[in-house]
C-alpha positions, 0 to 999 in steps of 0.5 A: 921627389922634390925639385933640387935648389941651387946652394949659392954658397958653393959659388962663393970664390972665397971658400976653399975646395973640399978636401974630401971631394974625390971627383976631379971634374966636381963642378962645385969645387971648380967654382970655388977656384980663385985662379981664373985660368984654372978654374976656366980649364976646369969649367971646360973639362966639366961641360965636356965630361958631365954628360958622359958619366952618371952622378946624382949631382947633375940635376944640382949643378943643372939647377944651378947653371939655370939660376946663373943663366937666368940672373946673368944671360950676358955673362960671356964665361959659360958660353965660351967654355962649351956650356951649349954643347954640354946641355945638348948632349944632356937632352940627346941623352935624355931622349935616347936613354929612357932608363937613365931619364927616369933614374934619381932626378935625372927627369929634371935635367932636359928642361934645365938644359934647354932653359939654359939654352933659351936664357943664354941667347935671349939677349946676345946674337953672338951667343946665339950664333955660338949655340947653333954652331954647337948643335943645339937645334936638332935636340931641341926640335926633338922636345918641340915635337912633344917626345917628353912633356909640355913643360920641355916644349915650353922651354924648347920653343922658347929657345928656338924662338931666340935662335930664330929671332936673329939674322945671324942664326935664322938660317940655322932654324930654317934648315928645318923650316917645315917641321918647325912651322908645323910643329908650332903651328900644332902646338899653338892650337893644341897646348891649352888642351894638353895642359888642361887634360893632362894637369889641370883636371887631375886632382890634387891626390892623383898628382901626388901619385903620378910621377910625370905629373908631380914633376911638372907641378914641382917645376911649376912651384919650384918645389914649394909646398902650395895648394892645387889653386896655386899650381893651377894658376902657374899652369895657366901662366906657363901654358899661355906662354907656351902658346905665345912663344909658339906664335913668336916662332912663327913670327920670326919666319913670317917676318922673313916672308919665307913663301913655304912658312907663309903657305903652311900658315895660310893653308887654304886647303884647311880652310884657313883653320889656323888663321881662324884659330890665331883669332882666338889666341889671346895674350890678354891678362896673363902675357900683357906684352904679347899680342899673340894670334893678332900679332901674327895676323898683322906680320902676315898682312904685309905679305901679299900672299897672305893678305889675300888669304886673311881677306878670304876668311871672313871669320878672320876679318870680323874678328879684326873688326871687333878688335878694332872696335875695342879697348883692347890694348891691341886695338891698334893692331886690329885697324893696321891690318884693315887699313893694310887689307883695304890699301891692297887693290886685290883685297879691298873689294873683299873686306870693305863691305865687312869693315866700313861699318866698324871703321866708320866709328873710329873716323874721329880718333886723333891719336892711338898709341903714338899714331897721330890722325888715326881717324883721317888715315881710316877715312882716306883708305875707305874714300881713297877711290871716290871723288864725289858723293855720286859715286858712293853707293854704300850707306856707311861710306855715304856717312863718312863722306857727309861727315868728313867732307861735306859737313866739315866744309860747310861748318868751316865756312860759318861764322863763329856766331853761327856755330854758337848758335848751332851749339846752343840749339843742340844743348836744348835738344839734349835736354829735351832728349833727357826729359823724354828719356826720363819719362820713358819715351825712349824712342823720342829721346833718340830722336832728340839726341840725333837731332842734337848730333846733326846740330852739334859743331864737329869741334865741340868734341865732349858735347858730342861724347855725351850726346852719343853715349846718352843715345847709346843708353837709349839703345841699350834699353831697347835692346839694340846692341849693335847701335848702342856699340857703335855709339859708345865707339864714336863717343870713345874715339872723340875722348882725348886719350881714346877710350877714356869716358867711363860711362861709355865704356860700361854701356859698351860693355853691357852691349858686348855682354848682350851679344855674348862677347865676353872677351871685348865685354871684359876688356871695357869693363876693366877699363871702365874700373880703372877710369871710373876709379881714377876719375872719382878717387884721384890718380893715386888713390886706391881704386874702389870697384862698383858691385855691378862692374865686379859681377860683370868681370867675374862673369866674363872672366868665367867666360874668357878663362884660358882653358874654357874651350878646353874644359868644354871639350872635355865635358862634351866628350864625357856626355854618357848614353843618357845625355848626363855630364861625367864631369865630376873632376871638373866640377870638384875643381872648378865649380858647377860647371855645365855645358849649357851654362858655358854657352848661355848668353845672358842679357846685359841688363839683367840685374846689372846697374845702368849709368845715366849721363846728365840727368835733367834733375837730380833723382834717386837711383831707383829712377833708373829701374822705373824708366826700364819698367816703363820702357818694358810696359809701353813696348808691350802695349800696357798702360803707363805706370800709374804714377807716371800717368798721374804726373802727366795729367797734372 
């Protein structure tokens, strides 16, 4: 069985009607009719009568209508002639008559029908209103409940999301508010497990023998003969869309601030489990335009009731903090959510202790995604309730007060000569720090960089980027990942534009990898490759990926694979009584994965190159390894390397 393709030659009006066709309601013959009046009346009759009789060409007709709806979604001809009633009837027939559904190629009909509804309601609110009045919502809800398979759920949730996004039609969907919200939440949380279990982990031979699986693969590839790898890639894309569209449907209800919807999403009785799940729902590299779970959390943060729920979950707040201090495209969403929580007196006390150390690193951002004075907004939100330093008790807030209030005021009263002298002194300290670093005295180098940062004027942003980045490299060598992340973030916040300093991105990627934060490490590494490549090769040149960065990306892509959690669940379920893995399918299709390997956190410095900023003098690349070896020996009480010792005695 193959997916039927629409034969566009039947749509050419210049062709004459087939004289051998005995069907008075033949869709293809009707489309060839040159008289608009006759064509419209016949089309209306076709849409009304098609679901009432069986015909092998129904699948071909719906495939053609799907093609037209995708390419011309704003054309009012078919919506005005009863196409929505026709599609709703086909879905209802498929759900109530299983014998008909499994006959010929009718199994494709519900998918095409729901897709056609979603395409025509995508842009035009008047089409959406006509569809809602035509009764498409109940059959779409049946598909959303999972009465067929996940591919029909995908197009059903897409269509319902379009209907719920308009003010004129959301009331029709809101009549089923509880069921829609609960179904969407369940779908968003479980769809990846379902797709992985029912498709991804099934071998190629089994896919050909199982009718339901084969028809899903045919829909994924549009009937083209491709390998399992291509089918899996397409399934990954569709599964991500299914999750993102489910979240979009929830967004539509959350934006209306409907109490029942907000209460269901922020269910405290379930320990905020869905809110926690949202933090792991990543639009990511597959759906770049979708903020996925974090987008819904930001919508919820505009609701007073939902803000309290978000603030009570430390895991959600921590995830927002991690997002705000990353190079993710949705970094600003994390910052927005934290600011909304800090501006609410009821939630500020619950959040400020967790958020302040993270936001402290962002207070010097000038602009982010079209927003200006972002850092000043963060500082004001954190210091809003304090009028003097004596009232500030938190260490992070004291540092913010010193930087944004006292030091800024102090440097504002200095002459240009005094500021220049401070810069010269800072530059000298930086060079001394570099020298100490090269000799393996990492702690001494950190102290020099810290003194230089205290002296360097605030307006010397580029110089401070270098100092923060150098100190971050020192923190990496002593394996202080948190301090390295903080310094790299400060360096990247000082850049214009934000997150454009290649070496800081790479160092933070290493630090995140050291902490086992694969998602953040991956994003930093990808941005590093882009920034570093364009800086070295030119704006329009082909970007060359360094070997060490390619290794990091490969490692983190495996850890953040869309189905990694589902794969882990299957592997753990297949553990037999002897404690051995029974995951032959997974190993064969995706490599020799092991549950312990999946969870292992490896060092960021293990075999990965490090990048040193502005060395005191030109040295060979092997010097960096010598420094790491010297640091290792010093920290364990060994004597310095002989060559280094001889250099000191001369």
